[in-house]
ROSE-938529 format. One record per residue (C-alpha): residue number from 1; x, y, z. Coordinates in nm, 4 decimals. Each point is the difference from the previous one (the first is absolute). Layout:
! ROSE-938529
<r><num>NUM</num><xx>X</xx><yy>Y</yy><zz>Z</zz></r>
...
This chain:
! ROSE-938529
<r><num>1</num><xx>-4.5507</xx><yy>-8.5629</yy><zz>0.2398</zz></r>
<r><num>2</num><xx>0.2246</xx><yy>0.2906</yy><zz>0.0994</zz></r>
<r><num>3</num><xx>-0.1904</xx><yy>0.3192</yy><zz>-0.1072</zz></r>
<r><num>4</num><xx>0.2454</xx><yy>0.2445</yy><zz>0.1761</zz></r>
<r><num>5</num><xx>0.3676</xx><yy>-0.0888</yy><zz>0.0182</zz></r>
<r><num>6</num><xx>0.2482</xx><yy>0.2316</yy><zz>0.1608</zz></r>
<r><num>7</num><xx>0.3637</xx><yy>-0.1106</yy><zz>0.0035</zz></r>
<r><num>8</num><xx>0.2889</xx><yy>0.1849</yy><zz>0.1798</zz></r>
<r><num>9</num><xx>-0.1693</xx><yy>0.3388</yy><zz>-0.0162</zz></r>
<r><num>10</num><xx>0.2084</xx><yy>0.2942</yy><zz>0.1081</zz></r>
<r><num>11</num><xx>-0.1102</xx><yy>0.3685</yy><zz>0.0107</zz></r>
<r><num>12</num><xx>0.1870</xx><yy>0.2504</yy><zz>0.2040</zz></r>
<r><num>13</num><xx>-0.0419</xx><yy>0.3664</yy><zz>0.0614</zz></r>
<r><num>14</num><xx>0.2541</xx><yy>0.2638</yy><zz>0.0638</zz></r>
<r><num>15</num><xx>-0.0462</xx><yy>-0.0210</yy><zz>0.3779</zz></r>
<r><num>16</num><xx>0.0659</xx><yy>-0.3744</yy><zz>-0.0075</zz></r>
<r><num>17</num><xx>-0.3692</xx><yy>-0.1166</yy><zz>0.0514</zz></r>
<r><num>18</num><xx>-0.1681</xx><yy>-0.2270</yy><zz>-0.2381</zz></r>
<r><num>19</num><xx>0.0118</xx><yy>-0.3800</yy><zz>-0.0487</zz></r>
<r><num>20</num><xx>0.2821</xx><yy>-0.2427</yy><zz>-0.0429</zz></r>
<r><num>21</num><xx>-0.0166</xx><yy>-0.3489</yy><zz>-0.1590</zz></r>
<r><num>22</num><xx>-0.3724</xx><yy>-0.0563</yy><zz>0.0205</zz></r>
<r><num>23</num><xx>-0.1235</xx><yy>-0.3314</yy><zz>-0.1439</zz></r>
<r><num>24</num><xx>-0.3444</xx><yy>-0.1440</yy><zz>0.0100</zz></r>
<r><num>25</num><xx>-0.2917</xx><yy>-0.1265</yy><zz>-0.2129</zz></r>
<r><num>26</num><xx>-0.3747</xx><yy>0.0121</yy><zz>-0.0090</zz></r>
<r><num>27</num><xx>-0.2014</xx><yy>-0.2756</yy><zz>-0.1604</zz></r>
<r><num>28</num><xx>-0.3467</xx><yy>0.0041</yy><zz>-0.1556</zz></r>
<r><num>29</num><xx>-0.2735</xx><yy>-0.0136</yy><zz>0.2654</zz></r>
<r><num>30</num><xx>0.2388</xx><yy>0.1002</yy><zz>0.2781</zz></r>
<r><num>31</num><xx>0.0047</xx><yy>0.3027</yy><zz>0.2252</zz></r>
<r><num>32</num><xx>0.3459</xx><yy>0.0893</yy><zz>0.1246</zz></r>
<r><num>33</num><xx>0.0639</xx><yy>0.2781</yy><zz>0.2437</zz></r>
<r><num>34</num><xx>0.3148</xx><yy>0.2164</yy><zz>0.0373</zz></r>
<r><num>35</num><xx>-0.0156</xx><yy>0.0661</yy><zz>0.3914</zz></r>
<r><num>36</num><xx>0.2270</xx><yy>0.2497</yy><zz>0.1670</zz></r>
<r><num>37</num><xx>0.0314</xx><yy>0.3334</yy><zz>0.1699</zz></r>
<r><num>38</num><xx>-0.0048</xx><yy>0.3401</yy><zz>-0.1776</zz></r>
<r><num>39</num><xx>0.3231</xx><yy>0.0502</yy><zz>-0.2008</zz></r>
<r><num>40</num><xx>0.0773</xx><yy>-0.3673</yy><zz>-0.0211</zz></r>
<r><num>41</num><xx>-0.0059</xx><yy>0.0054</yy><zz>-0.3863</zz></r>
<r><num>42</num><xx>-0.3628</xx><yy>-0.1135</yy><zz>-0.0766</zz></r>
<r><num>43</num><xx>-0.0980</xx><yy>0.2993</yy><zz>-0.2065</zz></r>
<r><num>44</num><xx>0.3292</xx><yy>-0.0082</yy><zz>-0.1870</zz></r>
<r><num>45</num><xx>-0.0566</xx><yy>-0.3589</yy><zz>-0.1016</zz></r>
<r><num>46</num><xx>-0.3668</xx><yy>0.0778</yy><zz>-0.0978</zz></r>
<r><num>47</num><xx>0.0986</xx><yy>0.2957</yy><zz>-0.2193</zz></r>
<r><num>48</num><xx>0.2743</xx><yy>-0.2020</yy><zz>-0.1735</zz></r>
<r><num>49</num><xx>-0.2623</xx><yy>-0.2659</yy><zz>-0.0803</zz></r>
<r><num>50</num><xx>-0.2310</xx><yy>0.2631</yy><zz>-0.1327</zz></r>
<r><num>51</num><xx>0.2695</xx><yy>0.1418</yy><zz>-0.2267</zz></r>
<r><num>52</num><xx>0.0003</xx><yy>0.3341</yy><zz>0.1759</zz></r>
<r><num>53</num><xx>0.3505</xx><yy>-0.0594</yy><zz>0.1144</zz></r>
<r><num>54</num><xx>0.2948</xx><yy>-0.1434</yy><zz>-0.1924</zz></r>
<r><num>55</num><xx>0.2000</xx><yy>-0.2586</yy><zz>0.1983</zz></r>
<r><num>56</num><xx>0.3686</xx><yy>0.0380</yy><zz>0.0357</zz></r>
<r><num>57</num><xx>0.0461</xx><yy>-0.3734</yy><zz>-0.0330</zz></r>
<r><num>58</num><xx>-0.1953</xx><yy>-0.3256</yy><zz>-0.0169</zz></r>
<r><num>59</num><xx>-0.3090</xx><yy>-0.1121</yy><zz>-0.2070</zz></r>
<r><num>60</num><xx>-0.3746</xx><yy>0.0281</yy><zz>0.0229</zz></r>
<r><num>61</num><xx>-0.2525</xx><yy>-0.1820</yy><zz>-0.2117</zz></r>
<r><num>62</num><xx>-0.3671</xx><yy>0.0718</yy><zz>0.0163</zz></r>
<r><num>63</num><xx>-0.1841</xx><yy>-0.2827</yy><zz>-0.1845</zz></r>
<r><num>64</num><xx>0.3157</xx><yy>-0.0568</yy><zz>-0.1740</zz></r>
<r><num>65</num><xx>0.0639</xx><yy>0.3592</yy><zz>-0.1063</zz></r>
<r><num>66</num><xx>0.2095</xx><yy>0.2905</yy><zz>0.1295</zz></r>
<r><num>67</num><xx>-0.1701</xx><yy>0.2698</yy><zz>0.2022</zz></r>
<r><num>68</num><xx>-0.1089</xx><yy>0.2948</yy><zz>-0.2074</zz></r>
<r><num>69</num><xx>-0.0522</xx><yy>-0.1915</yy><zz>-0.3061</zz></r>
<r><num>70</num><xx>-0.3606</xx><yy>-0.0032</yy><zz>-0.1689</zz></r>
<r><num>71</num><xx>-0.0389</xx><yy>-0.3663</yy><zz>0.0904</zz></r>
<r><num>72</num><xx>0.0993</xx><yy>0.0481</yy><zz>0.3711</zz></r>
<r><num>73</num><xx>-0.2358</xx><yy>0.2985</yy><zz>0.0224</zz></r>
<r><num>74</num><xx>-0.2842</xx><yy>-0.1809</yy><zz>-0.1465</zz></r>
<r><num>75</num><xx>0.0441</xx><yy>-0.2963</yy><zz>0.2395</zz></r>
<r><num>76</num><xx>0.0662</xx><yy>0.1895</yy><zz>0.3171</zz></r>
<r><num>77</num><xx>-0.1842</xx><yy>0.2816</yy><zz>0.2003</zz></r>
<r><num>78</num><xx>0.1620</xx><yy>0.2048</yy><zz>0.2607</zz></r>
<r><num>79</num><xx>-0.2147</xx><yy>0.1170</yy><zz>0.2914</zz></r>
<r><num>80</num><xx>0.2156</xx><yy>0.2736</yy><zz>0.1531</zz></r>
<r><num>81</num><xx>0.0132</xx><yy>0.1090</yy><zz>0.3680</zz></r>
<r><num>82</num><xx>-0.1612</xx><yy>0.3305</yy><zz>-0.0952</zz></r>
<r><num>83</num><xx>-0.2484</xx><yy>-0.0675</yy><zz>-0.2796</zz></r>
<r><num>84</num><xx>-0.0252</xx><yy>0.2954</yy><zz>-0.2389</zz></r>
<r><num>85</num><xx>-0.2985</xx><yy>0.0733</yy><zz>-0.2294</zz></r>
<r><num>86</num><xx>-0.0667</xx><yy>0.2913</yy><zz>-0.2174</zz></r>
<r><num>87</num><xx>-0.2046</xx><yy>0.2112</yy><zz>0.2414</zz></r>
<r><num>88</num><xx>-0.2196</xx><yy>0.1631</yy><zz>-0.2596</zz></r>
<r><num>89</num><xx>-0.1152</xx><yy>-0.3277</yy><zz>-0.1607</zz></r>
<r><num>90</num><xx>-0.2881</xx><yy>-0.2053</yy><zz>0.1221</zz></r>
<r><num>91</num><xx>0.0718</xx><yy>-0.3546</yy><zz>0.1130</zz></r>
<r><num>92</num><xx>-0.1590</xx><yy>-0.1272</yy><zz>-0.3167</zz></r>
<r><num>93</num><xx>0.1965</xx><yy>0.2402</yy><zz>-0.2273</zz></r>
<r><num>94</num><xx>0.3246</xx><yy>-0.1141</yy><zz>0.1665</zz></r>
<r><num>95</num><xx>-0.0881</xx><yy>-0.3677</yy><zz>-0.0591</zz></r>
<r><num>96</num><xx>-0.1022</xx><yy>0.0779</yy><zz>-0.3636</zz></r>
<r><num>97</num><xx>0.3363</xx><yy>0.1825</yy><zz>-0.0486</zz></r>
<r><num>98</num><xx>0.1907</xx><yy>-0.3110</yy><zz>0.1239</zz></r>
<r><num>99</num><xx>-0.2095</xx><yy>-0.2320</yy><zz>-0.2066</zz></r>
<r><num>100</num><xx>0.0875</xx><yy>0.1859</yy><zz>-0.3160</zz></r>
<r><num>101</num><xx>0.3619</xx><yy>0.0040</yy><zz>0.1025</zz></r>
<r><num>102</num><xx>-0.0137</xx><yy>-0.3846</yy><zz>0.0070</zz></r>
<r><num>103</num><xx>-0.1739</xx><yy>-0.0239</yy><zz>-0.3290</zz></r>
<r><num>104</num><xx>-0.3429</xx><yy>-0.0971</yy><zz>0.1196</zz></r>
<r><num>105</num><xx>-0.2359</xx><yy>0.0217</yy><zz>-0.2932</zz></r>
<r><num>106</num><xx>-0.2476</xx><yy>0.2806</yy><zz>0.0115</zz></r>
<r><num>107</num><xx>-0.3007</xx><yy>-0.2286</yy><zz>-0.0288</zz></r>
<r><num>108</num><xx>0.1149</xx><yy>-0.1800</yy><zz>0.3170</zz></r>
<r><num>109</num><xx>0.0980</xx><yy>0.3011</yy><zz>0.1875</zz></r>
<r><num>110</num><xx>-0.3103</xx><yy>0.0654</yy><zz>0.2190</zz></r>
<r><num>111</num><xx>-0.0434</xx><yy>-0.3602</yy><zz>0.0867</zz></r>
<r><num>112</num><xx>0.3680</xx><yy>-0.0335</yy><zz>0.1122</zz></r>
<r><num>113</num><xx>-0.0178</xx><yy>0.3119</yy><zz>0.2169</zz></r>
<r><num>114</num><xx>-0.3322</xx><yy>-0.1124</yy><zz>0.1591</zz></r>
<r><num>115</num><xx>0.1329</xx><yy>-0.3595</yy><zz>0.0696</zz></r>
<r><num>116</num><xx>0.3269</xx><yy>0.1466</yy><zz>0.1571</zz></r>
<r><num>117</num><xx>-0.2043</xx><yy>0.2430</yy><zz>0.2158</zz></r>
<r><num>118</num><xx>-0.2220</xx><yy>-0.2833</yy><zz>0.1177</zz></r>
<r><num>119</num><xx>0.2889</xx><yy>-0.2399</yy><zz>0.0848</zz></r>
<r><num>120</num><xx>0.1492</xx><yy>0.2634</yy><zz>0.2437</zz></r>
<r><num>121</num><xx>-0.3423</xx><yy>0.1103</yy><zz>0.1349</zz></r>
<r><num>122</num><xx>0.0113</xx><yy>0.3701</yy><zz>-0.1219</zz></r>
<r><num>123</num><xx>-0.2798</xx><yy>0.0228</yy><zz>-0.2486</zz></r>
<r><num>124</num><xx>-0.1483</xx><yy>0.2855</yy><zz>0.1923</zz></r>
<r><num>125</num><xx>0.3170</xx><yy>0.2030</yy><zz>-0.0482</zz></r>
<r><num>126</num><xx>-0.0040</xx><yy>-0.0056</yy><zz>-0.3899</zz></r>
<r><num>127</num><xx>-0.0950</xx><yy>0.3566</yy><zz>-0.0273</zz></r>
<r><num>128</num><xx>0.2057</xx><yy>0.1435</yy><zz>0.2888</zz></r>
<r><num>129</num><xx>0.2988</xx><yy>0.2149</yy><zz>-0.0677</zz></r>
<r><num>130</num><xx>0.3285</xx><yy>-0.1954</yy><zz>0.0757</zz></r>
<r><num>131</num><xx>0.1185</xx><yy>0.2999</yy><zz>0.2023</zz></r>
<r><num>132</num><xx>-0.2896</xx><yy>-0.0442</yy><zz>0.2444</zz></r>
<r><num>133</num><xx>0.0845</xx><yy>-0.3540</yy><zz>0.0835</zz></r>
<r><num>134</num><xx>0.1517</xx><yy>-0.1475</yy><zz>0.3224</zz></r>
<r><num>135</num><xx>0.3295</xx><yy>-0.1897</yy><zz>-0.0069</zz></r>
<r><num>136</num><xx>-0.1821</xx><yy>-0.3400</yy><zz>0.0136</zz></r>
<r><num>137</num><xx>-0.2416</xx><yy>0.1004</yy><zz>-0.2779</zz></r>
<r><num>138</num><xx>0.2954</xx><yy>0.1139</yy><zz>-0.2181</zz></r>
<r><num>139</num><xx>0.1690</xx><yy>-0.3290</yy><zz>0.0669</zz></r>
<r><num>140</num><xx>-0.3090</xx><yy>-0.1888</yy><zz>-0.1290</zz></r>
<r><num>141</num><xx>-0.0052</xx><yy>0.2127</yy><zz>-0.3125</zz></r>
<r><num>142</num><xx>0.3583</xx><yy>-0.1042</yy><zz>-0.0583</zz></r>
<r><num>143</num><xx>-0.0972</xx><yy>-0.3621</yy><zz>0.0528</zz></r>
<r><num>144</num><xx>-0.2897</xx><yy>0.0448</yy><zz>-0.2401</zz></r>
<r><num>145</num><xx>0.2369</xx><yy>0.1295</yy><zz>-0.2601</zz></r>
<r><num>146</num><xx>0.2202</xx><yy>-0.3116</yy><zz>0.0448</zz></r>
<r><num>147</num><xx>-0.3092</xx><yy>-0.2075</yy><zz>-0.0607</zz></r>
<r><num>148</num><xx>-0.0700</xx><yy>0.1847</yy><zz>-0.3195</zz></r>
<r><num>149</num><xx>0.3607</xx><yy>-0.0439</yy><zz>-0.1066</zz></r>
<r><num>150</num><xx>-0.0485</xx><yy>-0.3821</yy><zz>0.0627</zz></r>
<r><num>151</num><xx>0.3160</xx><yy>-0.0044</yy><zz>0.2155</zz></r>
<r><num>152</num><xx>0.1181</xx><yy>-0.3389</yy><zz>0.1189</zz></r>
<r><num>153</num><xx>0.2570</xx><yy>0.1479</yy><zz>0.2419</zz></r>
<r><num>154</num><xx>-0.0804</xx><yy>0.2395</yy><zz>0.2894</zz></r>
<r><num>155</num><xx>0.2842</xx><yy>0.1964</yy><zz>0.1681</zz></r>
<r><num>156</num><xx>-0.1154</xx><yy>0.1993</yy><zz>0.3008</zz></r>
<r><num>157</num><xx>0.2192</xx><yy>0.2365</yy><zz>0.2002</zz></r>
<r><num>158</num><xx>-0.1113</xx><yy>0.0553</yy><zz>0.3600</zz></r>
<r><num>159</num><xx>-0.3678</xx><yy>-0.0604</yy><zz>-0.0901</zz></r>
<r><num>160</num><xx>-0.1412</xx><yy>0.0362</yy><zz>0.3538</zz></r>
<r><num>161</num><xx>0.1221</xx><yy>0.3579</yy><zz>0.0676</zz></r>
<r><num>162</num><xx>-0.2879</xx><yy>0.2177</yy><zz>0.0770</zz></r>
<r><num>163</num><xx>-0.2632</xx><yy>-0.2758</yy><zz>-0.0135</zz></r>
<r><num>164</num><xx>-0.2590</xx><yy>-0.0575</yy><zz>0.2726</zz></r>
<r><num>165</num><xx>-0.0535</xx><yy>-0.3510</yy><zz>0.1317</zz></r>
<r><num>166</num><xx>-0.2861</xx><yy>-0.0881</yy><zz>-0.2421</zz></r>
<r><num>167</num><xx>0.1937</xx><yy>0.1230</yy><zz>-0.2972</zz></r>
<r><num>168</num><xx>0.3020</xx><yy>-0.2198</yy><zz>0.1076</zz></r>
<r><num>169</num><xx>-0.2189</xx><yy>-0.3016</yy><zz>0.0301</zz></r>
<r><num>170</num><xx>-0.1644</xx><yy>0.0597</yy><zz>-0.3296</zz></r>
<r><num>171</num><xx>0.3413</xx><yy>0.0305</yy><zz>-0.1764</zz></r>
<r><num>172</num><xx>0.1355</xx><yy>-0.3118</yy><zz>0.1689</zz></r>
<r><num>173</num><xx>-0.3028</xx><yy>-0.1986</yy><zz>-0.1063</zz></r>
<r><num>174</num><xx>0.0189</xx><yy>0.1382</yy><zz>-0.3571</zz></r>
<r><num>175</num><xx>0.3581</xx><yy>-0.0834</yy><zz>-0.0434</zz></r>
<r><num>176</num><xx>-0.0425</xx><yy>-0.3533</yy><zz>0.1262</zz></r>
<r><num>177</num><xx>-0.2839</xx><yy>-0.0459</yy><zz>-0.2605</zz></r>
<r><num>178</num><xx>0.2264</xx><yy>0.1246</yy><zz>-0.2754</zz></r>
<r><num>179</num><xx>0.2672</xx><yy>-0.2400</yy><zz>0.0972</zz></r>
<r><num>180</num><xx>-0.2479</xx><yy>-0.2898</yy><zz>-0.0129</zz></r>
<r><num>181</num><xx>-0.0574</xx><yy>0.1070</yy><zz>-0.3708</zz></r>
<r><num>182</num><xx>0.3745</xx><yy>-0.0403</yy><zz>-0.0665</zz></r>
<r><num>183</num><xx>0.1127</xx><yy>0.3623</yy><zz>0.0402</zz></r>
<r><num>184</num><xx>0.3583</xx><yy>0.0477</yy><zz>0.1336</zz></r>
<r><num>185</num><xx>-0.0027</xx><yy>0.2518</yy><zz>0.2799</zz></r>
<r><num>186</num><xx>0.3026</xx><yy>0.1816</yy><zz>0.1694</zz></r>
<r><num>187</num><xx>-0.0752</xx><yy>0.2197</yy><zz>0.2984</zz></r>
<r><num>188</num><xx>0.2453</xx><yy>0.2414</yy><zz>0.1720</zz></r>
<r><num>189</num><xx>-0.1094</xx><yy>0.0686</yy><zz>0.3483</zz></r>
<r><num>190</num><xx>0.1013</xx><yy>0.0513</yy><zz>0.3611</zz></r>
<r><num>191</num><xx>-0.3360</xx><yy>-0.1459</yy><zz>0.1219</zz></r>
<r><num>192</num><xx>0.0382</xx><yy>-0.3485</yy><zz>0.1495</zz></r>
<r><num>193</num><xx>-0.3726</xx><yy>-0.0276</yy><zz>0.0403</zz></r>
<r><num>194</num><xx>-0.0595</xx><yy>0.0608</yy><zz>-0.3746</zz></r>
<r><num>195</num><xx>0.2747</xx><yy>-0.2643</yy><zz>-0.0853</zz></r>
<r><num>196</num><xx>-0.1838</xx><yy>-0.2607</yy><zz>0.2176</zz></r>
<r><num>197</num><xx>-0.3314</xx><yy>0.0686</yy><zz>-0.1735</zz></r>
<r><num>198</num><xx>0.1371</xx><yy>-0.0091</yy><zz>-0.3526</zz></r>
<r><num>199</num><xx>0.3418</xx><yy>-0.1424</yy><zz>-0.0709</zz></r>
<r><num>200</num><xx>0.1275</xx><yy>-0.3554</yy><zz>-0.0616</zz></r>
<r><num>201</num><xx>0.3513</xx><yy>0.0971</yy><zz>0.0538</zz></r>
<r><num>202</num><xx>0.1863</xx><yy>0.2913</yy><zz>0.1516</zz></r>
<r><num>203</num><xx>0.3434</xx><yy>0.1381</yy><zz>-0.0842</zz></r>
<r><num>204</num><xx>0.1472</xx><yy>0.1821</yy><zz>0.2902</zz></r>
<r><num>205</num><xx>0.1946</xx><yy>0.2989</yy><zz>-0.1187</zz></r>
<r><num>206</num><xx>0.2413</xx><yy>0.2099</yy><zz>0.2076</zz></r>
<r><num>207</num><xx>0.2606</xx><yy>0.2591</yy><zz>-0.1018</zz></r>
<r><num>208</num><xx>-0.0367</xx><yy>-0.0827</yy><zz>-0.3654</zz></r>
<r><num>209</num><xx>0.0269</xx><yy>-0.3777</yy><zz>0.0364</zz></r>
<r><num>210</num><xx>-0.2318</xx><yy>-0.2866</yy><zz>0.0257</zz></r>
<r><num>211</num><xx>0.0991</xx><yy>-0.1505</yy><zz>0.3336</zz></r>
<r><num>212</num><xx>-0.2509</xx><yy>-0.2939</yy><zz>0.0113</zz></r>
<r><num>213</num><xx>-0.2696</xx><yy>-0.1677</yy><zz>-0.2067</zz></r>
<r><num>214</num><xx>-0.2873</xx><yy>-0.1643</yy><zz>0.1922</zz></r>
<r><num>215</num><xx>-0.3393</xx><yy>-0.1634</yy><zz>-0.0649</zz></r>
<r><num>216</num><xx>-0.2907</xx><yy>0.1756</yy><zz>0.1630</zz></r>
<r><num>217</num><xx>-0.1632</xx><yy>-0.2170</yy><zz>0.2691</zz></r>
<r><num>218</num><xx>-0.3537</xx><yy>-0.1214</yy><zz>-0.0670</zz></r>
<r><num>219</num><xx>-0.0959</xx><yy>-0.0754</yy><zz>0.3502</zz></r>
<r><num>220</num><xx>0.0076</xx><yy>0.1838</yy><zz>0.3389</zz></r>
<r><num>221</num><xx>0.2238</xx><yy>-0.2541</yy><zz>0.1669</zz></r>
<r><num>222</num><xx>0.2918</xx><yy>0.0859</yy><zz>-0.2242</zz></r>
<r><num>223</num><xx>-0.0543</xx><yy>0.3739</yy><zz>0.0138</zz></r>
<r><num>224</num><xx>0.1700</xx><yy>0.1013</yy><zz>0.3225</zz></r>
<r><num>225</num><xx>0.3361</xx><yy>-0.1750</yy><zz>-0.0952</zz></r>
<r><num>226</num><xx>-0.0205</xx><yy>0.1374</yy><zz>-0.3520</zz></r>
<r><num>227</num><xx>-0.0502</xx><yy>0.3565</yy><zz>0.1237</zz></r>
<r><num>228</num><xx>0.2943</xx><yy>-0.0296</yy><zz>0.2325</zz></r>
<r><num>229</num><xx>0.2161</xx><yy>-0.1160</yy><zz>-0.2869</zz></r>
<r><num>230</num><xx>-0.1056</xx><yy>0.2940</yy><zz>-0.2183</zz></r>
<r><num>231</num><xx>0.0743</xx><yy>0.2461</yy><zz>0.2830</zz></r>
<r><num>232</num><xx>0.3399</xx><yy>-0.1619</yy><zz>0.0678</zz></r>
<r><num>233</num><xx>0.0943</xx><yy>0.0140</yy><zz>-0.3742</zz></r>
<r><num>234</num><xx>-0.1108</xx><yy>0.3459</yy><zz>-0.0520</zz></r>
<r><num>235</num><xx>0.1521</xx><yy>0.1401</yy><zz>0.3287</zz></r>
<r><num>236</num><xx>-0.0920</xx><yy>0.3552</yy><zz>0.0912</zz></r>
<r><num>237</num><xx>-0.3483</xx><yy>-0.0061</yy><zz>-0.1556</zz></r>
<r><num>238</num><xx>-0.3664</xx><yy>0.0652</yy><zz>0.0582</zz></r>
<r><num>239</num><xx>-0.3025</xx><yy>-0.0371</yy><zz>-0.2188</zz></r>
<r><num>240</num><xx>-0.3487</xx><yy>0.1419</yy><zz>-0.0021</zz></r>
């Protein structure tokens, strides 16, 4: 089942950058990665999906609905490249605020917040001010908010930026678990290593266009040839 469907997406800026004729889909239970260098068009695509940008042309459907609609916002959660939280709220207060925004009943509020904190392993941070958190901790709070929202779609923009090795590994494992529970996940990244640990398919994006779609290898024997094809397709590119 196609949960995300993008068809002939076009979004251009005054300087000519952006994306041109982007088409792809993400199915339930699948992790798809947009892989490419900085400036390739990954974030533009993500922000169009999230309803933050209005496309110049093309169509986007999120669980059958257009970005920015109530239905799409309820189904999908954006985890941005620089997660922002209200700095003067505690983690628990932030999650309570999000829960109320998504109509969680008051009688279920504390239970939902605790369950979300537990799933992302940050119960100990419940009473800490959001402004005192590291980037990785803020990201987990955003993920906890998505859990409270009961999102079935996760859209992550450069999720490994600023994370240490253990945090990257935790996030990779968590995303794989969510996909096994039928979540549809789209990751924008320039990290080849993270793609290998998480994704089922990769969309190679360069200069605003998808230049190749590839399955991600599941054994070490296929990896060298696969990596060389990625590098060849993306040209002048390096990853973290």
